[in-house]
N, C-alpha and C positions, 0 to 999 in steps of 0.2 A: 733314535741312536744319533750321540754329536754330529757337528756336521762338518767337515774338512774342513771350517778354519777353527775349530778348536784345535784339531791334533799341528795345526800350523801354527800356534804357540806357543811360546820357550814351554819349554818341562813343568816349569817352576809358577810361570801363570795359570797352566792346565791343574797342574794340585792345589796352589790357593783356594778355587774356583769348586773343586774336589775335596776339599776339605773344608770349608763352608757349608757346602753342599749336608754332608756328610753330617754336621754341625746341627744343620737344622732340621734333619730329614732323625737322627737318632734322639730328639726332643720332641717331637711332634710326630701326630699320623699324617696321613700325606694330606688328606683334605687342611690340615691345619699350617702347612709348613706353606713360608711366605715367601715367594719369589725375589720383593723388596727386601726383606732380611740377607737373602744370600750374597744378591748380586751387593750390599751395603760389606758384607764379612769378605766378600770377594774383591772390592772394592774395581768394580766391575762400570761401567752404566746400561739397564734396561737394554738401550739399545745392543750393544754387544752381545749381551746373555741370547739376545734373538738370534744374536748371529751365525753365536754356538748351537745352541739348542731349539729344536720349536718349539717347547712347549715346557713346564713343570712338571707334566708324564718324562715327556723325554731326559728329561735329566736325571729323574727318578730311576726309570726303568737302565740307566745306564749306572746307576751306582748298585744296582739290584749286579747288573752282570756284571760289577767287576767286584761284589762278592760271591756271585762263581766259580770265576776265576782264578780265586787265592783257595777260595773248598776244592778248586780240584787239586792242588797242591800234594792235598792231604788224603788221596787217595792211595790206599795200599797194596799189595800185591793182591789179597786176599780180594777183595774188591774188586780187581783189574781183572779177575779173572775169579768171579764166584764161583764156578761149576769146575772146576781145578779144588775148590774145598770145599772145608767140614760147613752147612748151614749155618747154623749155630758162633760157630767161627767169624765170619762173614758177617751175619748180624753183631757181633761185637764190635767189630773194626770199626761198625757203620758209626755204631754211638758214639765209641773209643776218637772215632776221628772229629767226629759232628763237636765231644766236650772240647775235645781238644783245640777246634777251630774258634769254637766259643769266647774259648778263656785266653788264647792269645790275639782274637778279632773284636775285645767287646763292640768296639764300634758299626761292626758291621752286625755285628748279635742284635745288637742291640734296635739298630732299622729291621732286620727282618723279623725277630721281635715283635714291633709293632706293624708289621703285615699280615703275620702267623693269626694273630688275636680280631682281625675281621674277617674271616673269610668269605661277608657278603658282600666287600666293596670289590666295584665294582676292576679297581682296579688289581686284586686280589684275585682275580676271575681270571681276568689275563695274565696274570704274570704266573701265578701260581699253579690253576687249574691242569692247564692242560699235560701239565708233567708232574700232577700231583697220580692223574690215570696212567700213566705212562709207569712210574712209580709203582703201584699198585699188580699192571702186571707184572711186572719184574719181579715184584715179592711173591707173583704167583708160579712163576719161574721156579724159583726160587726153589717154589715147597710143593711142586710136583716135582721138581728132579730130586729134591732130599727124602721124598713118598719114596722114588723107586727106587734109592740106596741105602731105606733099611731108616733112615736117620729119627723119621720123622713117620710116626702115628698115619697111616693111611684115611682114620673114620672121621677124619677134620672138613668142612666145608672149609675150602681152596680161600674160594675170594673173602670170603668175610672174617679170616683166617691172616691173607695178607696187609686187609684194611687196616684191620686189628692193631697189626706190631710194624704198619705204616706211620697211624696214627699215636700210640703207643709214644713210640721213639721219638714223635716231631715234638709232643706236651713233654716227652722224658725232659731234652735237651732243652726245649725253652722254659722249663720250669727249673733246671739245676743251671742257669748258664752265670748263674751270679756265683761260684762257686769264689772263698777268695784264694789269692797262695798260698796263702797259711797250710793251708788245708785239701788244696790238689791234690795231692799226687794219692792222699789217705782216701780223701771224701770222692775222686773218680771209682780205684779202683772199689772200693764198697759201696758204691751208686750201680756199677755193670754188675756186679757179683750179684745184685737185689736186682734188679732187671733180666741178667741172664738165669737166675735162678727159678723166675717166676714164669720165662718165655720156657723153657729147657722141664719143667715139672710139669708145661701144659698142653704141648704137647709132640714131646719128645718120644721116640722109641722105647716100650720095655722091655 
């Protein structure tokens, strides 16, 4: 995370560094991203950079943290209290909020997409892996609850289904995050309806 010296900078200068970093990370993989290019764009010295961050990974993780904070603003009431809502309503909200975030924050989305496309990379394992396991467990809890309430059929493999839904949702957002403004509203509704229809026809209790 950034050092205190970074937070002591004027807001305008901090934002200039963040913008320079985002420009580099959205157009390059983590390995290919250049600190020299970032400091050149931000118009700071290399010495100053290391006064603000330990290294490139430290800066990159800060950008990912900013992305997560922004994503949190898209949480819906159903996502905040999932056990008070239907399973499929929660899943729909998760995917809709993800797509809306992708549309409204394309720069963060490009950075996230580059990270997700390389799951064997150490930076992916460090940032994503632990959270992924937590997500699997959360989906399992939601599925078990939905089975108890009769919303989801009881003869499914819960662990497998939880991973399938998570991965399918992630790929869904990853692949469809480049919707244009002209077809955004119609395209979003169509994609979500197709996705939910596939999911419901597969596991919904009859």
